[in-house]
C-alpha positions in Angstrom: -17.6 15.3 -56.8 -14.8 16.3 -59.1 -11.6 14.4 -59.6 -8.3 15.9 -60.8 -4.8 14.8 -61.6 -1.5 16.3 -60.5 0.9 17.3 -63.2 3.7 16.9 -60.7 3.8 13.4 -62.0 5.4 14.8 -65.2 6.9 18.1 -64.3 7.5 20.8 -61.7 7.1 23.5 -64.4 4.3 23.1 -66.9 5.3 24.4 -70.3 3.8 24.2 -73.8 5.5 20.9 -74.5 3.4 19.4 -71.7 0.0 20.6 -73.1 -0.8 17.1 -74.6 -0.8 15.7 -71.0 -3.9 17.8 -69.9 -5.6 16.9 -73.2 -5.1 13.2 -72.3 -6.2 13.7 -68.7 -9.5 15.3 -70.0 -10.0 12.6 -72.6 -10.0 9.9 -69.9 -12.5 11.8 -67.8 -10.8 13.9 -65.2 -12.4 17.2 -64.2 -9.3 19.1 -63.2 -5.5 19.3 -62.9 -3.2 20.4 -60.1 -0.6 22.7 -61.5 2.7 23.2 -59.7 3.5 26.9 -59.0 7.3 26.6 -58.4 8.7 29.0 -61.0 7.7 31.2 -63.9 5.6 34.4 -64.3 1.9 35.1 -64.0 1.7 35.5 -67.8 2.9 31.9 -68.3 0.2 30.7 -65.9 -2.5 32.9 -67.6 -1.7 31.2 -70.9 -1.8 27.8 -69.3 -5.1 28.7 -67.7 -6.7 29.7 -71.0 -5.6 26.4 -72.4 -7.1 24.4 -69.5 -10.3 26.4 -69.7 -10.6 25.5 -73.4 -10.3 21.9 -72.5 -12.9 22.2 -69.7 -10.3 21.4 -67.0 -10.5 23.2 -63.6 -7.0 24.2 -62.4 -5.8 24.0 -58.8 -2.4 25.4 -57.8 0.1 23.6 -55.6 3.2 25.1 -54.1 5.8 24.9 -51.3 8.3 27.0 -49.4 11.5 25.5 -50.8 14.1 27.0 -48.5 14.6 28.1 -44.9 15.2 31.6 -46.3 11.4 31.8 -46.7 10.0 30.0 -43.7 6.6 31.3 -42.6 7.2 30.2 -39.0 10.9 31.0 -38.9 12.4 32.9 -35.9 13.9 35.6 -38.1 11.6 38.3 -39.4 13.5 38.2 -42.7 12.4 34.6 -43.2 8.8 35.4 -42.6 8.9 38.5 -44.9 10.4 36.4 -47.7 7.7 33.7 -47.1 5.0 36.4 -47.4 6.6 37.7 -50.6 6.7 34.2 -52.0 3.1 33.4 -51.1 2.0 36.6 -52.7 3.8 35.6 -56.0 2.3 32.1 -55.7 -1.2 33.5 -55.3 -0.7 35.9 -58.2 0.4 33.1 -60.5 -2.5 30.9 -59.2 -5.0 33.7 -59.9 -3.6 34.1 -63.4 -4.1 30.4 -63.9 -7.7 30.7 -62.9 -7.3 28.5 -59.8 -9.8 28.9 -57.0 -7.8 26.6 -54.6 -4.1 26.7 -53.8 -2.8 23.6 -51.9 0.4 22.4 -50.5 2.4 22.2 -47.2 2.1 26.0 -46.9 2.6 26.0 -43.1 6.4 25.7 -43.0 9.5 25.1 -45.1 9.3 21.8 -47.1 11.7 19.2 -45.6 12.7 21.2 -42.6 11.9 19.4 -39.3 12.9 20.5 -35.9 12.2 17.1 -34.2 9.9 18.9 -31.7 6.3 19.9 -31.6 5.5 23.5 -32.6 6.4 26.1 -29.9 3.9 28.8 -28.8 6.0 31.3 -30.8 5.9 29.1 -33.9 2.1 28.8 -33.5 1.8 32.6 -33.2 4.0 33.1 -36.3 1.8 30.6 -38.2 -1.3 32.6 -37.2 0.3 35.9 -38.2 1.5 34.5 -41.5 -1.7 32.9 -42.5 -3.8 35.9 -41.6 -1.7 37.9 -44.0 -1.6 35.2 -46.6 -5.4 34.6 -46.2 -6.0 38.3 -46.9 -4.0 38.2 -50.1 -5.8 35.0 -51.2 -9.2 36.4 -50.3 -8.6 39.4 -52.6 -7.9 37.0 -55.5 -10.9 34.7 -54.7 -8.5 31.8 -53.7 -8.8 29.4 -50.8 -5.5 28.2 -49.4 -5.7 24.4 -48.6 -2.9 23.6 -46.1 -1.6 20.0 -46.6 0.0 18.1 -43.7 1.6 15.5 -46.1 1.9 12.6 -43.7 4.7 13.6 -41.4 4.3 14.2 -37.7 5.8 17.7 -37.8 3.8 18.7 -40.8 0.7 17.6 -39.1 1.7 19.6 -36.1 2.5 22.6 -38.2 -0.9 22.4 -39.9 -2.6 21.9 -36.6 -1.0 25.2 -35.4 -3.5 26.8 -37.8 -6.3 25.6 -35.6 -5.6 28.1 -32.8 -8.1 30.8 -31.9 -6.5 33.5 -34.0 -7.6 32.1 -37.3 -11.1 30.9 -36.4 -12.8 33.5 -38.5 -10.8 33.0 -41.7 -12.7 31.4 -44.6 -9.8 31.6 -47.1 -7.9 28.8 -45.3 -8.6 25.1 -45.3 -8.7 23.0 -43.2 -11.1 25.4 -41.5 -10.0 26.2 -37.9 -12.4 25.1 -35.2 
């Protein structure tokens, strides 16, 4: 078993001034670090990845959909297209980092709750989105780990991934039944 530590405790954008933190994390015995992928460019993540590799720390990416303009299950096609563009950027940065896993509440917009269980349309949009995102991730050798983050609606959104349409995808976690 490997144990990592999230750098979100210190920052949402890891920069060179944060490099002593992973050094300390390695020194106390952790195997990896979770790196927020919220802003920046792939080159920044590649540099950080080289630094982490030199320390012997395995990176994992973490990300969110920060606004309704990029909602993977939104009713408007523009929302879903923006979400797909955003996940493509997230995956590109995570690949540059050297991450094999990308986690986060990547099923819907962070902090947006309808107050209702997912509709059949939202479930289908989740399937369509994660099929496309899974293909992008697969091409980069990355597994998307969908987090439900302890809220009823998030759990329901992540559960929507368990529908028949995603049963064959291996670049998503949790694995659909």
